[in-house]
N, C-alpha and C positions, 0 to 999 in steps of 0.2 A: 204195740201199735196195732190199730185196727187193720184188718185185711184189705179193706178198700183203700185206705191211705197208703199202705205198704205197696200195693199194686200201682197206685197213682204215682208214687215216687219212682218205682221201677220204670214205668212208661215214660215219665218226663225225663229221667236221666238217660234213657235210650233215645230221646229225641222224638218220641211218639206221642201224639195227642191222645187224650182219653176224655170220655164224657162221664161226669158224675151226676147221678140222679139221687136227689135227697127228698124224702117225704117232708114237706114243709108244714102241712096241717092235715088233720083228720077230723071227720065228723061221723058219729055213729060207730058201728063195729067194723074195724078194718084189721087186716092181717098184721100190720106193723104200725108202730107209733111214729110221731114226728121225730125226725132225726135219723131214721133208718136210711142207709145208703147202699147204692149199687154202682159199680164202675162198669162201663160198656166200652169195649175196644172197637176200633174201626172194622175189624173182621167179624163183629157181632158177638164175640165171646164176652163173658162177663164174670164178675165176682161180686160177692155180697148179694143181698136180696132186699126188695121192698115188699115182698109178700108172695111172689110166685103167681102162677096162673095167668088168666087173660089180662088182668090189670098190669102185671109186670110186662107182658108181651106188648101192651100199648105203649108203655114207657120205653121199651127197647126200640120200637119203631121211631119214637120221637128222638131218642138218643142217636140213632143212625142219621136222622135228618139233621141233627145238630152237628154231627161229624161232617156232613156235606156243606152246610152253610155257616157254621160257626156261631150261630145265634142261640142265646139261652131262651128257654121257654118254660112256661108253667103248664103242666098237663093235669087235667082233672080226670081222675080215675073214679068212675061211678060204679060202685058195686051193689047198687040197690035194685036194679031191674035186669032180669035176664034178657039178653038179646040173642036172637038167632039160636036159641037152645043152649047158650052158654050158662053154666051153673055158677051164678054169682051169689053165693050163700052168705057172704059177710054182712051185707046190708048197709054199708057206710060209704063214705066218699073220702078220697085222698087227693090232696093237691101235691104234685111232685115237681120240684124245680130241677130242670135238666140243663147242665152247663158243660160246654166243651172247654177243656183246659189244655193249652199247648205249651211246649217248652219255650 
């Protein structure tokens, strides 16, 4: 069983919500392909990866918002243009579906 699904099962069995972030689509060069998943707990800890770096940090922020309001969202992670000195060397775009799952 995949690490993310195993951790999701543990969280739900413990009565604890978790947020799952799934790469839904990619364009250009990205660190992970569609289907890559990451689980984010309410304390901000995570398992799995959607690629790391500033793109993953953007998704973690959205996951924490989903923990707060319970609403799913689609996050566009643009890795094409460096902003504020960030090194976004991949050159692609990922759409990541973020969803809170509760027991």
